[in-house]
N, C-alpha and C positions, 0 to 999 in steps of 0.2 A: 125885491119882488122876483119870485121864481117864474120863469117863463116855461113854455111847453117842453122845450128841449132839455132844460135842466131836470124836469120831472122824469122825462124819458131816460136820461143818463142815470138818475138815481135808481129807477126801477131796473135798468139793465145791470147796474153794478150789484144790486141786491140779488137778482136772479143768478148772475155769474158767480157770486160768492157762494150761494147755496149749491150750485151745480158743481163747482170745484170741490166743495166740502164732501159731497156724496159721490164723486167720480170713482174713487178707488182704482185709479190707473186706467180707467176706460177713456176712450176718445170722446170728444164733445161734438155733437151735431148742432151747429150754430145756424140760425135762420135770420136773414135780413129781408125785410119786406119794404119795398118802395111803392109809390103809387102806380108805377107801370110794370114792375118786374118783381120777381122773388128769387132769392139766392139761398143756397145751402152749402155749407162746408163741413167736412169732418176734420177736426183739428186734434192733433196730439199735443196736449199742453206741456207734457214733460220735455219734449224735444222742440216744441214751438214750430212744428211743421204741419202743413195742410196735406192730409192724406187723400182726400177726394173732394171734388167740388162740382156743383151743377147750378145752372141758372136758366132763366127763360131766354137768355141771350145766346145760349149754345146753339150751334148749327143743327144739332139733332132735334131740338125742341121747336125752333123757330118755325119750321114747316108744319108741325103738328097743331100748334095752338095759334089762334087768331090774335089773342090779346094775352099779355103776360100777367095781367092783374086779375085773373079769375081763379076760382077754386079748381077748375079743370086743369089749368096750367100748373097750379101748386101740386096737384096729384101726379102729373107727369114728372115734375121735378123730384117728388118723393120717390117715385119708381126708379128714376135715373140715378139718384144719389145712393139708393140701396144697391143697385146693380154695380155702381162704381166702388162702393164700399166692399162688396164681395170680392171684386178684383184686387182690392188692396188688402184683402184678408182681414177685414174688420167686421165683426158680427155684433158686438155689444158696444153701445154708445150711451152717453147721457145726453138728454135733450135740453138744449139751451134756446128758449123761446125769445131771448134777447129783449125783454121788457114789453113784448107784445102780449095781448090777451090771447089765451089758448082757445081760439075759435076761428071760424072762417078759413082763410087761406093757410094760416099756421097749422090749424088742426088737420086740414086736408093733406098737407105735406107730411105731417107726422103719421097719420093713418096709412098713407100710401107707402111710407118708408117701412112701417111695421109689416104691412102686407108683403112688401118686397123682401123681407127676411131680416131686417135689423131689429134688435131687441133693446128696448129701453122702457 
């Protein structure tokens, strides 16, 4: 019997495979969503390095948002990751939703990152 996490792992692997296939050398914007927080990383898969990261646990964000599990918090993380990507000289990424459905907090983060200057 497959439990819930095995299904999530399968979806994550399927999304990751498609993202890497279409990356063409671009960095990957990976999103992890927990019940209380949301995290985003820009990863260079060629070298295996994280170029930029942001989460609702950052000191910059903790004062702005009351709860890390809201769409408003995800928007703040999207703006912050776009700003940190610019500082790391990254403008084009490929979006890795990590097995999550593209709506709610994940979509809010993606839209804010696009508005902040990232293209994907």
